[in-house]
C-alpha positions in Angstrom: -186.3 -113.3 48.5 -186.9 -112.8 44.8 -185.4 -115.4 42.5 -183.4 -112.8 40.5 -181.8 -111.4 43.6 -180.8 -114.9 44.7 -179.1 -115.5 41.4 -177.2 -112.3 41.6 -175.9 -113.1 45.1 -175.1 -116.6 44.0 -173.0 -115.2 41.1 -171.2 -112.8 43.5 -170.3 -115.8 45.7 -169.3 -117.9 42.7 -167.0 -115.1 41.4 -165.5 -114.6 44.9 -164.6 -118.3 44.8 -163.1 -118.1 41.3 -161.1 -114.9 42.1 -159.9 -116.5 45.4 -158.7 -119.6 43.7 -156.8 -117.6 41.1 -155.2 -115.5 43.7 -154.2 -118.6 45.7 -152.6 -120.2 42.7 -150.8 -117.1 41.5 -149.6 -116.0 44.9 -148.7 -119.6 45.8 -146.4 -119.9 42.9 -144.9 -116.5 43.5 -144.3 -117.3 47.2 -142.5 -120.4 46.3 -140.2 -118.3 44.1 -139.7 -115.8 46.8 -141.6 -112.9 45.2 -144.7 -112.6 47.4 -143.4 -111.7 50.9 -144.1 -108.0 50.7 -147.8 -108.3 49.9 -148.6 -111.6 51.6 -150.5 -110.0 54.6 -152.8 -108.1 52.1 -153.4 -111.3 50.1 -154.4 -113.2 53.3 -156.8 -110.4 54.3 -158.3 -110.5 50.7 -158.7 -114.3 50.9 -160.4 -114.1 54.3 -162.9 -111.5 53.0 -163.5 -113.6 49.9 -164.0 -116.6 52.1 -166.6 -114.9 54.2 -168.4 -113.8 51.0 -168.4 -117.4 49.8 -169.6 -118.7 53.2 -172.5 -116.3 53.3 -173.6 -116.4 49.7 -172.7 -119.8 48.3 -173.2 -122.5 50.9 -176.8 -123.8 51.1 -178.2 -125.9 53.9 -178.0 -129.1 51.8 -174.3 -128.5 50.9 -173.1 -127.7 54.5 -172.0 -131.3 55.4 -170.2 -132.0 52.1 -168.5 -128.5 52.2 -167.3 -129.0 55.8 -165.9 -132.4 55.0 -164.1 -131.1 51.9 -162.7 -128.2 53.9 -161.4 -130.5 56.6 -159.8 -132.8 54.0 -158.1 -129.7 52.4 -156.7 -128.6 55.7 -155.5 -132.0 56.7 -153.5 -132.6 53.6 -151.5 -129.4 54.1 -147.8 -129.9 53.9 -148.0 -133.3 52.3 -146.2 -132.2 49.1 -143.1 -130.8 50.9 -140.9 -133.8 50.0 -141.3 -133.1 46.3 -138.1 -131.1 45.7 -138.0 -131.3 41.9 -138.4 -127.8 40.4 -139.8 -126.7 43.8 -143.1 -128.4 43.0 -143.6 -129.5 46.6 -143.2 -125.9 47.9 -145.5 -124.5 45.2 -148.2 -127.1 45.9 -147.9 -126.5 49.6 -148.2 -122.8 49.2 -151.2 -123.1 46.9 -153.0 -125.5 49.3 -152.2 -123.2 52.3 -153.7 -120.2 50.5 -156.8 -122.2 49.4 -157.2 -123.3 53.0 -157.0 -119.7 54.0 -159.7 -118.9 51.5 -162.0 -121.8 52.6 -161.5 -121.5 56.4 -163.7 -118.4 56.9 -166.4 -120.0 54.6 -166.2 -123.2 56.7 -166.7 -121.1 59.9 -169.8 -119.5 58.4 -171.1 -122.9 57.3 -170.4 -124.5 60.7 -172.3 -121.7 62.4 -175.2 -122.1 59.9 -175.2 -125.8 60.7 -175.2 -125.2 64.5 -177.9 -122.7 64.1 -180.1 -125.1 62.2 -179.5 -127.8 64.7 -180.1 -125.6 67.7 -183.2 -123.7 66.6 -186.6 -125.0 67.9 -188.8 -126.8 65.5 -188.7 -130.0 63.5 
């Protein structure tokens, strides 16, 4: 593939990541304040689509292991901030982490399939 086209696809993946993070933070705060219930299913679908874009366009072969470890760590820490009751900080952080995990889970699935494909294909 031409270098210019690779850069364009990489930028699309980068902006999908940035937009997904912004959505996760804003909606995570709104959900903690009780203002996001009506459109939460649409937000989740958008985050899943953005996650797939990230997985297909951003994660290279040399980044797969680090990306998968980071995604696992992100998912494992979910719910850890719940005891922070001051100004609903715990609920806000938990909602943001859950939405970021929703964004990254599809990308992790794509990366894991890429890793399995590279391990399973014949060759060196």
